[in-house]
C-alpha positions in Angstrom: -36.3 -48.3 -27.0 -35.2 -44.6 -27.1 -35.4 -43.0 -30.5 -32.3 -40.6 -29.8 -33.2 -38.4 -33.1 -36.8 -38.0 -32.2 -36.9 -34.0 -32.0 -39.5 -34.0 -29.5 -39.0 -36.6 -27.2 -37.8 -35.7 -23.6 -34.4 -37.2 -24.5 -34.2 -34.3 -27.3 -35.2 -31.6 -25.1 -32.7 -32.1 -22.3 -30.5 -32.5 -25.3 -31.2 -29.3 -26.9 -31.4 -27.6 -23.7 -27.6 -28.7 -22.3 -26.8 -27.6 -25.9 -27.8 -24.4 -25.7 -26.1 -24.3 -22.2 -22.6 -24.9 -23.8 -23.4 -22.3 -26.5 -24.1 -19.5 -23.8 -21.2 -20.6 -21.7 -18.8 -20.8 -24.9 -20.0 -17.4 -26.0 -19.5 -15.8 -22.5 -15.6 -17.3 -22.4 -15.0 -16.4 -25.9 -16.2 -12.7 -24.7 -14.6 -12.4 -21.8 -11.1 -13.4 -23.3 -11.8 -11.2 -26.3 -12.3 -7.9 -23.4 -10.0 -9.2 -21.0 -6.7 -11.1 -23.0 -3.9 -10.1 -25.2 -4.3 -11.3 -28.6 -1.3 -13.5 -29.0 -0.7 -16.8 -30.3 -1.7 -18.8 -27.4 -4.9 -17.0 -27.0 -6.1 -17.7 -30.7 -5.2 -21.1 -30.4 -7.4 -21.3 -27.2 -10.2 -19.7 -28.9 -9.9 -22.2 -31.8 -9.9 -25.3 -29.6 -13.0 -24.0 -27.5 -14.9 -23.2 -30.6 -13.9 -26.9 -32.3 -14.7 -28.3 -29.0 -18.0 -26.2 -29.0 -19.3 -27.4 -32.7 -19.4 -31.1 -31.4 -22.5 -30.8 -29.4 -23.6 -28.3 -32.0 -23.2 -30.7 -35.0 -25.0 -33.3 -32.6 -27.7 -30.9 -32.1 -28.3 -29.9 -35.8 -28.3 -33.7 -36.6 -31.2 -34.3 -34.3 -33.2 -31.0 -36.1 -32.4 -31.9 -39.7 -35.1 -32.5 -42.4 -33.3 -35.2 -43.7 -31.3 -38.1 -43.4 -28.5 -37.2 -45.8 -28.4 -33.5 -43.7 -28.3 -35.7 -40.8 -25.4 -37.8 -42.1 -23.7 -34.6 -43.1 -23.6 -33.2 -39.6 -22.5 -36.0 -38.2 -19.5 -36.6 -40.4 -18.6 -33.0 -39.9 -18.9 -33.7 -36.1 -16.3 -36.7 -36.5 -13.9 -34.6 -38.7 -13.9 -31.5 -36.1 -13.5 -33.8 -33.1 -10.2 -35.3 -34.9 -8.7 -31.7 -36.4 -9.5 -30.1 -32.7 -6.7 -32.2 -31.6 -4.0 -29.9 -33.4 -5.2 -26.8 -31.4 -5.5 -28.8 -27.9 -1.9 -30.0 -28.7 -1.2 -25.9 -29.3 -2.6 -25.3 -26.3 -0.3 -27.7 -24.5 2.8 -26.2 -25.8 1.7 -22.9 -24.9 1.1 -24.1 -21.2 4.4 -25.6 -21.3 6.2 -22.3 -22.4 4.3 -20.6 -19.7 5.7 -22.9 -17.0 2.5 -24.4 -15.7 3.0 -26.7 -12.8 2.4 -30.7 -12.8 -1.6 -29.8 -11.4 -2.5 -27.8 -14.7 -0.5 -30.7 -17.1 -2.2 -33.3 -15.0 -5.8 -31.7 -16.0 -4.6 -31.3 -19.6 -3.9 -34.6 -19.6 -7.6 -35.4 -18.3 -8.8 -33.0 -21.1 -6.5 -34.8 -24.0 -7.6 -38.4 -22.8 -11.5 -37.5 -22.7 -11.1 -36.2 -26.4 -9.3 -39.1 -27.5 -12.0 -41.4 -26.3 -14.6 -39.1 -27.7 -13.1 -39.4 -31.1 -12.8 -43.0 -31.6 -16.2 -43.3 -30.4 -17.6 -40.7 -33.0 -15.9 -42.7 -35.8 -17.6 -45.9 -34.4 -20.8 -44.3 -36.3 -22.5 -45.5 -33.3 -26.1 -43.4 -32.3 -26.7 -43.4 -28.6 -26.1 -41.5 -25.0 -22.5 -41.5 -25.2 -22.4 -40.0 -29.0 -24.7 -37.3 -27.9 -23.2 -36.1 -24.2 -19.5 -37.0 -24.7 -18.9 -34.3 -26.4 -20.5 -32.0 -23.7 -18.6 -33.8 -21.4 -15.7 -33.1 -23.8 -16.1 -29.3 -23.9 -17.0 -28.9 -20.2 -13.7 -30.3 -19.1 -12.1 -28.0 -21.4 -14.0 -25.0 -20.2 -12.9 -26.0 -16.6 -9.1 -26.4 -17.6 -9.6 -22.7 -18.9 -11.3 -21.5 -16.2 -8.8 -23.1 -13.6 -5.7 -22.4 -15.3 -6.5 -18.7 -16.6 -3.9 -17.1 -14.0 -1.2 -19.2 -15.6 -2.3 -19.0 -19.0 -2.9 -15.4 -19.3 -0.9 -12.6 -17.6 -3.8 -10.3 -17.7 -5.8 -12.4 -15.8 -3.6 -13.2 -13.1 -3.8 -11.4 -9.3 -1.0 -9.6 -9.9 -1.6 -8.0 -13.4 -1.7 -4.5 -13.6 -5.7 -4.0 -13.8 -6.3 -6.1 -10.7 -3.0 -4.8 -8.8 -4.9 -1.3 -9.5 -8.0 -2.7 -7.8 -6.7 -4.1 -4.9 -4.6 -0.6 -4.1 -5.5 1.4 -1.3 -5.0 4.5 -3.1 -7.8 5.9 -5.1 -7.2 6.1 -9.0 -9.4 8.0 -11.9 -8.5 7.8 -15.4 -10.1 10.7 -17.6 -9.4 10.5 -21.3 -8.5 13.2 -23.6 -11.8 14.9 -23.4 -11.9 15.0 -19.4 -14.6 12.2 -19.0 -14.2 9.8 -16.6 -13.5 6.4 -18.6 -12.1 3.9 -15.4 -11.7 4.0 -11.5 -10.5 1.4 -8.9 -13.0 -0.2 -6.5 -11.3 2.1 -3.6 -12.4 5.4 -5.5 -15.8 4.0 -6.4 -16.3 3.1 -2.9 -15.2 6.6 -1.5 -17.2 8.6 -4.3 -20.5 6.8 -4.8 -21.4 9.6 -7.3 -18.6 8.6 -9.6 -19.8 7.4 -13.4 -18.6 6.9 -16.8 -19.0 10.4 -18.6 -18.1 12.6 -15.4 -16.0 15.1 -16.6 -12.8 16.1 -14.8 -14.4 19.5 -13.8 -17.3 18.2 -12.3 -15.2 15.9 -10.2 -12.9 18.9 -9.2 -16.1 21.1 -8.2 -17.3 17.7 -6.0 -13.8 17.4 -4.6 -13.6 21.4 -3.5 -16.8 20.9 -1.5 -15.4 18.0 0.6 -12.2 19.8 0.8 -11.3 20.7 4.4 -7.5 22.0 3.8 -5.3 22.2 1.1 -1.2 22.7 0.8 1.3 22.4 -1.7 4.6 20.3 -0.6 7.8 22.1 -2.2 11.5 21.1 -2.4 14.1 22.9 -4.0 11.4 25.5 -5.1 9.3 23.0 -7.0 6.0 21.8 -5.8 6.3 17.9 -5.5 2.9 17.6 -4.5 -0.3 18.6 -2.8 -1.9 17.3 0.7 -5.5 17.6 0.8 -7.5 16.9 3.6 -11.1 15.5 2.8 -14.3 15.2 4.9 -16.3 12.2 4.4 -19.3 10.5 6.1 -17.1 8.5 8.4 -14.5 11.6 9.3 -11.8 13.2 7.8 -9.1 11.7 5.6 -6.0 13.3 4.8 -4.4 12.5 1.0 -1.5 13.0 -0.8 -2.6 14.2 -4.7 -1.1 13.7 -8.0 -2.5 14.7 -11.2 -0.5 12.7 -14.2 -1.0 13.2 -17.7 -0.5 10.5 -20.4 1.0 11.6 -23.6 1.8 9.4 -26.7 5.1 9.4 -28.7 3.5 12.9 -30.2 3.3 14.7 -27.3 -0.3 14.7 -27.5 -2.6 14.1 -23.9 -4.2 11.1 -24.4 -5.6 10.5 -20.7 -5.4 12.1 -17.1 -4.3 10.4 -14.2 -5.6 11.4 -10.7 -3.9 9.4 -7.7 -5.1 10.2 -4.0 -2.5 8.3 -1.4 -4.0 7.9 1.9 -1.5 9.6 4.6 -4.1 10.2 7.4 -2.2 7.7 9.9 1.3 9.5 8.6 -0.3 13.0 9.3 -1.7 12.3 12.8 1.8 10.8 13.7 3.1 13.8 12.6 0.9 16.1 14.5 1.2 14.0 17.6 5.1 14.1 17.5 4.9 18.0 17.0 2.5 18.2 20.1 5.4 16.1 21.7 8.2 18.3 20.7 6.2 21.3 21.9 5.4 19.7 25.2 9.3 18.8 25.4 10.3 22.1 25.0 8.2 23.8 27.5 9.7 21.0 29.9 13.1 21.9 28.9 12.3 25.4 29.9 11.2 24.2 33.2 14.1 22.3 33.7 16.4 25.3 33.0 14.6 27.7 35.5 15.0 24.7 38.2 18.4 24.4 37.8 19.1 28.3 38.1 17.2 28.1 41.2 19.1 25.1 42.4 22.2 27.0 41.2 21.4 30.0 43.3 20.5 27.7 46.4 23.6 26.5 45.9 25.6 29.8 45.8 23.3 31.4 48.7 24.3 28.3 50.8 28.4 28.7 49.8 28.0 32.4 50.8 26.1 31.3 54.2 29.1 28.9 55.1 32.0 31.5 54.1 29.8 34.1 56.6 29.8 31.1 59.3 33.9 31.0 58.6 34.3 34.7 59.2 32.3 34.4 62.4 34.3 31.3 63.9 38.0 32.3 62.4 38.1 36.0 61.8 35.8 36.9 64.5 38.0 34.7 66.8 41.0 36.3 65.5 39.9 39.8 65.9 38.8 39.0 69.6 42.0 37.8 70.5 43.5 41.2 69.1 41.3 43.1 71.2 42.2 41.3 74.1 46.0 41.7 73.0 45.6 45.6 72.8 43.8 45.9 76.0 46.6 44.0 78.1 49.3 46.5 76.5 50.2 49.1 79.2 52.7 52.3 78.4 55.5 50.6 79.9 55.4 47.1 77.9 54.1 48.7 74.5 57.3 48.6 72.9 57.7 44.5 74.1 54.3 43.9 72.4 54.0 46.4 69.6 55.4 43.7 66.9 53.3 40.9 68.6 50.4 43.2 67.8 51.0 44.0 64.5 51.4 40.3 63.3 47.8 39.5 65.0 46.6 42.4 62.7 48.1 41.2 59.8 46.7 37.4 60.4 43.2 39.1 61.2 43.4 41.2 57.9 44.4 37.9 55.7 41.6 36.0 57.5 39.3 38.7 56.5 40.8 38.8 53.0 40.6 34.9 52.6 36.8 35.1 53.6 35.7 37.8 51.5 37.4 36.0 48.2 35.2 33.2 49.2 31.9 35.3 48.6 33.4 36.7 45.7 32.6 34.9 42.1 36.4 35.1 41.2 37.8 33.8 44.7 39.8 31.2 42.8 42.3 34.1 42.0 45.0 34.9 44.3 45.1 38.6 45.7 48.3 40.3 46.9 49.0 41.7 50.3 48.8 45.3 50.8 
């Protein structure tokens, strides 16, 4: 038969080890909550419930190592009363979960925790020693701890993936925060990855000196004569990166500077696209110049073609008329010159009209009508 209260038995050693494990894990959960979570009503009832659940295995451990039966009975009675009163903060936690809009899954897990705790309370009040009396409180604590771990995002906004801290860590931007004395107090994951030399206590002047050594180029972007932001090009081991750099001072209600925030927004792809667009525009401008020169050449060729056509018309029409006129003059004799003279004058006029029309085709203002001489 097992002696459940023999302090140096293997059973007692196992009970001591599991109790210490519960204490360590409970201390971790409490410390994590104090650091990460806002001190609201829900936080305090969760801490009270967690400490109450943790006291159950601790009281069993104290009963195991108590030097007298009176102390042993006192620890066991105290464990029963703590188990009973732990129902109150447990119900407050459920109320807080309901207010936060937790889903059916979280409520189902809480129902399991509540059921196990009620079984633990009834079993402890029977005052029977045994394995269940020692390990049921540990199971009660473990199930409640698992509930807190799985439901932490729903219970506490600070632990949600969309909280400010988590969101800042997931940003591609590099963010550094310096306190009022100019010492680095925080930086997100991307900044620590890009600048391994960052460490707590690094001054802002030391950081800017290091940044200056990495700077390839730097320019200010202005709008309406006001500097909006700076563009800085930094050299890293994996290549050149372009950033939009900004500095913001956080002030309190009295106007005193509490912190300085440096933000580096990666605009490498945007800068490369702008550069490529500028190159394409330059190339297009050169092609436009070449196209204009080609069109001018083509226009000159058309004009030359029109001139050649006009010359051909002169040769074919005017030349034929002049030739007819010359042949008419050769056929005129002294005796019939009076009869042929009007006809010759008319032929001369026709020849001159043909010459004038051909010359108008060669002139830029060929569309205007000329006056007969």
